[in-house]
Structure formats: C-alpha cells, structure tokens
C-alpha positions in Angstrom: 101.6 102.3 97.5 103.5 101.2 94.4 103.6 97.6 95.6 99.8 97.6 96.0 99.5 99.0 92.5 101.9 96.4 91.1 99.8 93.6 92.8 96.6 95.0 91.4 98.1 95.4 87.9 99.5 91.8 88.0 96.0 90.6 88.7 94.4 92.7 86.0 97.1 91.5 83.6 96.0 87.9 84.2 92.5 88.9 83.1 93.5 90.4 79.8 93.1 87.8 77.0 96.1 87.8 74.6 95.5 87.3 70.9 98.4 84.8 70.6 97.5 81.3 72.1 100.9 80.7 73.7 101.1 80.1 77.4 103.0 82.8 79.4 102.3 85.8 77.2 101.2 88.8 79.2 101.4 92.5 78.8 103.3 93.0 82.0 101.3 95.8 83.5 103.0 95.5 86.9 106.1 96.7 85.3 104.5 100.2 85.1 104.9 100.4 88.9 108.4 99.1 88.8 109.5 101.5 86.0 107.8 104.4 87.9 109.7 103.4 91.1 112.9 103.1 89.2 112.6 106.6 87.6 110.9 108.4 90.5 112.5 106.8 93.6 115.6 104.9 92.4 116.9 101.4 92.0 116.6 100.2 95.7 112.9 101.0 95.8 112.3 99.5 92.3 114.0 96.3 93.5 111.8 96.2 96.6 108.6 96.7 94.6 109.5 94.2 92.0 110.8 91.4 94.3 108.0 91.8 96.8 105.4 91.8 94.1 106.8 88.6 92.5 106.8 86.8 95.8 103.4 87.9 96.9 101.8 87.3 93.5 103.5 83.9 93.4 102.2 83.0 96.8 98.6 84.1 96.0 98.3 82.8 92.4 101.2 80.8 91.0 103.0 78.7 93.6 106.7 78.0 93.9 107.3 77.4 90.2 105.7 80.6 89.3 107.8 82.4 91.8 110.9 80.8 90.4 110.2 81.8 86.8 109.1 85.3 87.8 112.0 85.9 90.1 114.5 84.9 87.5 112.9 87.2 84.9 112.4 90.1 87.3 116.0 89.9 88.6 117.5 89.9 85.1 115.1 92.6 84.0 115.9 94.9 86.9 119.6 94.4 86.3 119.3 95.4 82.7 116.9 98.3 83.3 119.0 99.8 86.2 122.2 99.5 84.0 120.5 101.1 81.0 119.0 103.9 83.1 122.4 104.7 84.5 123.8 105.0 80.9 122.6 108.4 79.7 120.7 108.8 76.5 118.4 105.8 76.8 114.7 106.7 76.8 112.3 104.9 79.2 110.7 103.1 76.2 114.1 101.6 75.3 114.8 100.7 79.0 111.4 99.0 79.2 111.7 97.1 76.0 115.2 95.8 77.0 113.9 95.0 80.4 111.1 93.0 78.9 113.4 91.0 76.7 115.7 90.4 79.7 112.6 89.2 81.7 111.6 86.6 79.2 115.2 85.6 78.7 115.4 84.9 82.5 112.3 82.9 82.4 113.5 80.9 79.3 116.7 80.1 81.1 114.7 78.6 84.0 112.4 76.8 81.6 115.5 75.3 79.8 116.9 74.1 83.1 113.6 72.5 84.2 112.0 71.2 81.0 112.8 70.0 77.5 115.2 72.3 75.7 113.5 71.6 72.4 110.2 73.1 73.7 112.0 76.2 74.7 113.6 76.6 71.3 110.1 76.3 69.7 108.4 78.9 71.9 111.4 81.4 72.3 110.9 83.4 69.1 107.2 84.0 69.7 107.9 84.9 73.4 110.8 87.2 72.5 108.8 89.1 69.9 105.7 89.5 72.0 107.8 90.5 75.0 109.5 93.2 73.0 106.2 94.6 71.8 104.8 94.5 75.3 107.9 96.2 76.6 107.4 99.0 74.1 103.8 99.4 75.1 104.6 99.5 78.8 107.5 101.9 78.1 105.1 104.3 76.3 102.6 104.1 79.2 105.4 104.6 81.7 106.7 107.6 79.8 103.3 109.1 79.8 102.9 108.6 83.5 106.3 110.2 84.1 105.3 113.3 82.1 102.0 113.5 84.1 104.0 113.2 87.3 106.5 115.9 86.3 103.6 118.3 85.6 102.0 117.4 88.9 105.3 118.2 90.7 105.3 121.6 89.1 101.9 122.5 90.6 
C-alpha cells in the first residue's frame, strides 16, 4: 500500500509547479511514504518502498537516466535517514531534511560524473537550499502523519 501511495505521490509531485525555474526541483512528496515506512515498519520496508518506487517511476516516466539519478539519491538518502533514526534524539523533521540533502547530493554526484562539472557547481547551491526546505516541509508533514497514526493506534 505504501508503494502505491509513493507512486501516486511521485506523479502528483511532477504536476506541482515550482516557483524556482531550475530543472530537477521537486517537493519530494513520495518521501512521505518512505519516512512513514521507516518509522512505522522499519528500515527494510523503507528500502523496499523507496527502491521499488524509484525503479517503477523511472520505467514509467523517466527512463534509464532518471532511474540512475533517482537511485543514487534514494540510496544515499536512505543511508543517512536510517543512520540518523538509529541515533536517538533526532526528530523526524531533522531526519527528513538531512535525507533530502543526501538525496540531492547523490544526484549531484551522478550529474558531475555524467555532465560538465561547471554546470553542477552553478546549480548546486540552489538545489541544496531548495532540497533542504523541501525536506523540512516533508518532515513536518511526516511528523503530522505519525502523530495521527499514533492516535489511530490508541483507538
């Protein structure tokens, strides 16, 4: 169910216009499903949801290069989020923001390997700042969903 939700959120994310005219900037709505899986079900399920979503979304909409970029970002992001979640004291918003920064860093590494490094240096600051902001927004939404889920569990 979380995979289906992640796929739907990925599609919706592509429909939301961003105020910054830089290619690649998205809110990252699918990460709501990944964060929920990580906190509710654990790391193995989050890895399955994230990896499968990246591959299916890439096959449906982006092609091989899209899969390559997204897989690099998702892998680094999951690694960071799982690590931070294991370290006590970090709030889900912090985990999400750091995961978002790791995601764009993974994509920038792939871009640096495949394209001109000077283009990456030019776009990196805008992408990192927008990624951080998006990670905070997604973290706040995920925190709210977790609170709702905990209340539902008490019923």
